[in-house]
C-alpha positions as a printed NumPy array, in Angstrom:
array([[  0.139,  -0.058,  -0.206],
       [  1.237,   3.5  ,  -1.012],
       [  1.934,   5.86 ,   1.817],
       [  1.329,   9.745,   2.048],
       [  2.623,  11.626,   4.641],
       [  1.876,  14.945,   5.547],
       [  4.598,  16.888,   7.687],
       [  3.35 ,  20.157,   9.042],
       [  4.93 ,  21.773,  11.8  ],
       [  2.353,  23.894,  11.553],
       [ -0.733,  21.65 ,  11.33 ],
       [ -3.713,  22.158,   8.326],
       [ -7.038,  22.805,   9.858],
       [ -8.846,  19.498,  10.785],
       [-11.243,  19.671,   7.856],
       [ -8.692,  20.421,   5.448],
       [ -6.817,  17.06 ,   7.192],
       [-10.376,  15.014,   7.183],
       [-10.64 ,  15.777,   3.226],
       [ -7.09 ,  15.04 ,   2.466],
       [ -7.663,  11.705,   4.489],
       [-10.649,  11.168,   2.223],
       [ -8.995,  11.791,  -0.768],
       [ -6.183,   9.548,   0.01 ],
       [ -8.028,   6.607,   1.512],
       [-10.653,   6.489,  -1.383],
       [ -8.041,   6.162,  -3.969],
       [ -6.3  ,   3.222,  -1.552],
       [ -2.992,   4.511,   0.321],
       [ -2.293,   5.022,   3.731],
       [ -2.71 ,   8.638,   5.316],
       [  0.615,   9.119,   7.86 ],
       [  0.504,  12.399,  10.149],
       [  3.407,  14.502,  11.416],
       [  1.907,  17.444,  13.144],
       [  3.625,  19.782,  15.587],
       [  7.201,  17.888,  15.053],
       [ 10.028,  20.103,  16.675],
       [ 12.789,  18.19 ,  16.038],
       [ 13.557,  17.803,  12.142],
       [ 14.682,  14.401,  12.976],
       [ 11.034,  13.815,  13.319],
       [ 11.035,  14.847,   9.985],
       [ 13.565,  12.509,   9.032],
       [ 12.164,   9.23 ,  10.35 ],
       [  8.508,   9.851,   9.306],
       [  9.428,  10.388,   5.787],
       [ 11.632,   7.222,   5.199],
       [  9.338,   4.921,   3.998],
       [  6.314,   6.841,   2.392],
       [  5.496,   7.392,  -1.233],
       [  4.568,  11.358,  -1.829],
       [  4.572,  14.327,   1.375],
       [  2.585,  17.032,   1.532],
       [  3.88 ,  20.205,   3.185],
       [  3.11 ,  23.461,   3.878],
       [  6.02 ,  26.029,   4.936],
       [  8.321,  23.056,   6.477],
       [ 11.36 ,  22.834,   4.589],
       [ 12.157,  19.942,   2.324],
       [ 16.008,  19.861,   2.364],
       [ 18.585,  17.908,   0.764],
       [ 18.94 ,  15.823,   4.069],
       [ 14.792,  15.159,   4.42 ],
       [ 15.25 ,  14.375,   0.16 ],
       [ 18.091,  11.801,   1.387],
       [ 15.683,  10.258,   3.952],
       [ 13.166,   9.673,   1.936],
       [ 13.871,   5.744,   0.4  ],
       [ 10.562,   5.794,  -1.487],
       [  9.722,   9.15 ,  -2.1  ],
       [  8.447,   9.959,  -5.757],
       [  6.549,  12.933,  -5.299],
       [  6.598,  15.939,  -2.801],
       [  3.753,  18.616,  -2.677],
       [  4.343,  22.168,  -1.106],
       [  0.359,  23.441,  -0.092],
       [  0.635,  26.953,  -1.457],
       [  1.342,  28.853,  -4.319],
       [  5.223,  29.292,  -3.38 ],
       [  7.847,  26.142,  -3.46 ],
       [ 11.183,  28.314,  -1.848],
       [ 11.084,  25.761,   0.714],
       [ 11.736,  22.989,  -1.33 ],
       [ 15.378,  22.006,  -2.643],
       [ 14.04 ,  21.531,  -5.798],
       [ 17.664,  20.463,  -7.154],
       [ 17.902,  17.525,  -4.772],
       [ 14.41 ,  16.386,  -5.623],
       [ 15.587,  16.693,  -9.721],
       [ 18.828,  14.728,  -8.568],
       [ 16.335,  11.8  ,  -6.826],
       [ 13.628,  12.178,  -9.815],
       [ 11.323,  13.48 ,  -7.293],
       [  8.546,  15.215,  -8.589],
       [  7.987,  18.832,  -6.903],
       [  4.581,  20.517,  -7.003],
       [  2.76 ,  23.684,  -5.636],
       [ -0.855,  24.118,  -5.869],
       [ -1.095,  27.673,  -7.016],
       [ -4.106,  29.702,  -6.97 ],
       [ -5.585,  27.733,  -3.813],
       [ -4.701,  30.794,  -1.782],
       [ -4.89 ,  33.331,  -4.105],
       [ -8.215,  35.116,  -3.073],
       [ -6.993,  35.009,   0.695],
       [ -3.888,  36.968,  -0.616],
       [ -5.732,  39.092,  -2.315],
       [ -7.89 ,  40.301,   0.182],
       [ -5.074,  40.869,   2.548],
       [ -3.236,  42.826,  -0.167],
       [ -6.325,  45.38 ,  -0.605],
       [ -6.657,  45.406,   3.355],
       [ -3.132,  46.528,   3.378],
       [ -4.042,  49.299,   1.299],
       [ -7.078,  50.598,   3.065],
       [ -4.899,  50.245,   6.311],
       [ -2.223,  52.375,   5.019],
       [ -4.246,  54.614,   3.393],
       [ -6.41 ,  55.422,   6.678],
       [ -3.216,  55.834,   8.886],
       [ -2.838,  52.001,  10.529],
       [ -6.209,  53.084,  11.674],
       [ -5.126,  56.099,  14.165],
       [ -6.607,  59.694,  14.315],
       [ -5.866,  62.059,  11.364],
       [ -6.969,  62.389,   7.969],
       [ -6.632,  59.681,   5.688],
       [ -7.311,  59.147,   1.871],
       [ -9.284,  56.879,   0.02 ],
       [ -8.69 ,  54.594,  -2.385],
       [-11.602,  55.424,  -4.792],
       [ -9.63 ,  57.088,  -8.077],
       [ -6.074,  55.772,  -7.406],
       [ -4.256,  54.359,  -9.673],
       [ -3.112,  50.589,  -8.887],
       [ -0.186,  48.837, -10.4  ],
       [ -0.482,  45.399, -10.404],
       [  3.223,  44.278, -10.615],
       [  3.094,  40.497, -12.072],
       [ -0.524,  39.805, -12.953],
       [ -0.867,  36.073, -11.927],
       [ -3.676,  34.437, -10.096],
       [ -3.36 ,  36.752,  -7.239],
       [ -2.599,  39.609,  -9.317],
       [ -5.877,  39.103, -11.35 ],
       [ -8.005,  38.898,  -8.249],
       [ -6.388,  42.065,  -6.701],
       [ -7.506,  43.994, -10.092],
       [-10.83 ,  42.45 ,  -9.736],
       [-11.336,  43.739,  -6.141],
       [ -9.874,  47.134,  -6.408],
       [-11.984,  47.893,  -9.513],
       [-14.931,  47.361,  -7.376],
       [-13.039,  50.318,  -5.048],
       [-13.091,  52.178,  -8.641],
       [ -9.417,  52.055,  -8.921],
       [ -7.749,  52.029, -12.471],
       [ -5.861,  49.349, -12.387],
       [ -2.818,  48.722, -14.24 ],
       [ -0.392,  45.98 , -14.746],
       [  2.955,  44.878, -15.841],
       [  3.565,  41.126, -16.435],
       [  5.946,  40.399, -20.198],
       [  4.634,  36.556, -19.4  ],
       [  0.88 ,  37.504, -19.5  ],
       [ -1.246,  38.502, -22.927],
       [ -1.474,  42.132, -22.857],
       [ -5.085,  41.532, -24.743],
       [ -6.049,  39.319, -21.424],
       [ -5.6  ,  42.529, -19.246],
       [ -7.62 ,  44.554, -21.282],
       [-10.508,  42.505, -21.462],
       [-10.204,  42.503, -17.513],
       [-10.362,  46.249, -17.944],
       [ -7.086,  46.323, -16.827],
       [ -4.372,  48.919, -18.932],
       [ -1.513,  47.217, -19.895],
       [  2.271,  48.91 , -19.507],
       [  4.876,  48.571, -21.652],
       [  7.518,  48.106, -18.567],
       [  8.092,  48.335, -14.937],
       [  9.648,  51.678, -14.778],
       [  5.919,  53.09 , -16.501],
       [  4.058,  51.291, -13.947],
       [  5.968,  52.577, -10.831],
       [  6.195,  56.044, -12.167],
       [  1.967,  56.102, -12.693],
       [  1.06 ,  54.502,  -9.687],
       [  0.112,  55.454,  -6.509],
       [  0.018,  51.775,  -5.262],
       [  2.01 ,  48.972,  -6.302],
       [  0.689,  45.559,  -5.438],
       [  3.876,  43.391,  -5.642],
       [  3.274,  39.35 ,  -6.849],
       [  6.599,  38.667,  -8.417],
       [  8.339,  35.565,  -7.362],
       [ 11.97 ,  35.348,  -5.609],
       [ 14.11 ,  33.846,  -8.077],
       [ 17.739,  35.323,  -9.734],
       [ 16.193,  37.673, -11.844],
       [ 13.976,  39.44 ,  -9.257],
       [ 15.782,  38.809,  -6.351],
       [ 16.582,  43.145,  -5.136],
       [ 15.387,  44.097,  -8.135],
       [ 12.846,  46.589,  -6.148],
       [ 14.811,  49.326,  -4.655],
       [ 16.12 ,  52.993,  -4.878],
       [ 15.654,  53.538,  -9.028],
       [ 12.078,  52.044,  -8.847],
       [ 10.461,  53.608,  -5.583],
       [ 11.882,  56.741,  -6.294],
       [ 10.052,  56.879,  -9.434],
       [  6.731,  56.718,  -7.287],
       [  3.826,  59.445,  -7.194],
       [  3.912,  61.852,  -4.104],
       [  1.891,  59.599,  -1.691],
       [  3.261,  56.425,  -3.21 ],
       [  2.678,  52.758,  -0.978],
       [  4.641,  49.582,  -1.988],
       [  2.459,  46.739,  -0.854],
       [  4.484,  43.568,  -0.979],
       [  2.154,  40.095,  -0.546],
       [  5.433,  38.389,  -2.397],
       [  8.737,  37.209,  -1.059],
       [ 10.747,  39.883,   0.961],
       [ 14.226,  38.625,  -1.143],
       [ 12.618,  40.792,  -3.774],
       [ 12.951,  44.002,  -1.654],
       [ 16.426,  45.428,  -1.559],
       [ 15.94 ,  46.609,   2.05 ],
       [ 19.192,  48.87 ,   2.009],
       [ 17.809,  51.068,  -0.867],
       [ 14.222,  51.161,   0.569],
       [ 15.814,  52.479,   3.859],
       [ 17.158,  55.164,   1.754],
       [ 14.96 ,  56.336,  -0.544],
       [ 12.045,  56.067,   2.1  ],
       [ 14.419,  58.984,   4.04 ],
       [ 14.598,  60.698,   1.303],
       [ 10.755,  60.729,   0.471],
       [  8.879,  61.477,   3.444],
       [  5.366,  60.563,   1.376],
       [  6.588,  57.075,   0.431],
       [  4.819,  54.144,   2.777],
       [  5.88 ,  50.34 ,   2.594],
       [  3.242,  47.407,   3.707],
       [  4.135,  43.828,   3.745],
       [  3.579,  40.304,   4.801],
       [  6.929,  39.533,   5.036],
       [  8.627,  41.183,   7.689],
       [ 12.734,  42.601,   6.338],
       [ 15.756,  41.393,   7.945],
       [ 15.799,  45.129,   9.023],
       [ 12.522,  45.347,   9.431],
       [ 13.222,  46.911,  13.321],
       [ 15.707,  49.404,  11.742],
       [ 12.366,  50.667,   9.547],
       [  9.705,  50.653,  12.277],
       [ 12.212,  52.661,  14.145],
       [ 12.811,  55.15 ,  11.158],
       [  9.785,  55.443,   9.876],
       [  6.562,  54.531,  12.362],
       [  3.432,  54.575,  10.69 ],
       [  4.636,  54.545,   7.165],
       [  5.477,  50.92 ,   7.506],
       [  3.989,  47.882,   8.227],
       [  4.974,  44.002,   8.386],
       [  2.472,  41.557,   9.578],
       [  3.871,  39.11 ,  12.695],
       [  3.941,  36.645,  10.701],
       [  3.386,  35.818,   7.206],
       [ -0.525,  35.796,   6.871],
       [ -1.254,  35.663,   3.273],
       [ -2.661,  32.095,   2.886],
       [ -3.778,  32.25 ,   6.541],
       [ -7.52 ,  31.555,   5.827],
       [ -9.764,  28.722,   6.884],
       [-10.691,  28.601,   3.356],
       [ -7.057,  28.69 ,   2.042],
       [ -5.944,  25.955,   4.316],
       [ -8.715,  23.853,   3.141],
       [ -8.432,  24.446,  -0.898],
       [ -4.336,  24.095,  -0.907],
       [ -4.664,  20.911,   1.383],
       [ -7.336,  18.98 ,  -0.814],
       [ -5.386,  20.337,  -3.892],
       [ -2.479,  18.806,  -2.51 ],
       [ -3.708,  15.537,  -2.027],
       [ -5.524,  15.278,  -5.356],
       [ -2.528,  16.299,  -7.002],
       [ -0.693,  13.135,  -5.635],
       [ -3.106,  10.801,  -6.438],
       [ -3.26 ,  12.425, -10.06 ],
       [  0.487,  12.094, -10.054],
       [  0.572,   8.049,  -8.863],
       [ -2.023,   6.782, -10.609],
       [ -2.06 ,   8.636, -13.875],
       [  1.238,  10.486, -14.119],
       [ -0.212,  13.824, -14.022],
       [  2.786,  16.051, -13.778],
       [  0.418,  19.542, -14.634],
       [  1.951,  21.252, -11.411],
       [  5.2  ,  20.58 , -11.481],
       [  7.392,  22.722, -10.667],
       [ 11.253,  21.17 , -11.225],
       [ 10.818,  20.31 , -14.832]])
């Protein structure tokens, strides 16, 4: 009998675990749970004999892969997958997947909520501003970006987007204005919602030059990855531009410095919470389980990320 391990230092909701169990056992597999583990050696031991693995933000390192004698597939329940050692997976011919789109609405709603929070002076006294009539620039028009744009249009914001991998006619059909380059996006929009992945091309790509182009009162909203921000240059531009704001779901390495220097002009959630909704928790878990069954039964590699 094939075994599927769910290894979660921070467990799925009970409803998600129940749903995962139903999918796995219906396929004739055995579900193994490792929850709230405190020692990585527990992870190494649990993964030894399983055929498939589901994780959330748990790190699937080379050491985990080396311990997994029978592992054929690992699925990160969520969109980001930088917690998976893709090279180690590939070396062992293990398929690595994510579950794109399952937590997109949760992240999109958080991005809009962050905009409101910053527009209204972090809910402290004083005159704030409205989102209505403001320009919102979406940097990367993927699953989350599309939903951010859709919600923003409900606030009567003017939505622009830059994404070289998305057809411009699709943006236009959604009522979004495509721009030709990232510099144009930042120079035209009071709000920028950031959705780019962290890779060799994007790490530290958001810095002084781009942020200096933003209009007066500009606000950068980051629900993507902290690695894409050039943190030293962020400090520099915010020192020069007293009107700029930065709000993030991923605390910067220098967040304490940002907080001390800029007060309510910056805000970071205590812990990444973009996907922290009951709905996203369940959706991602069920999707991960179904993808494992589809792979083991049919060889379906639709969401493979280590091709």
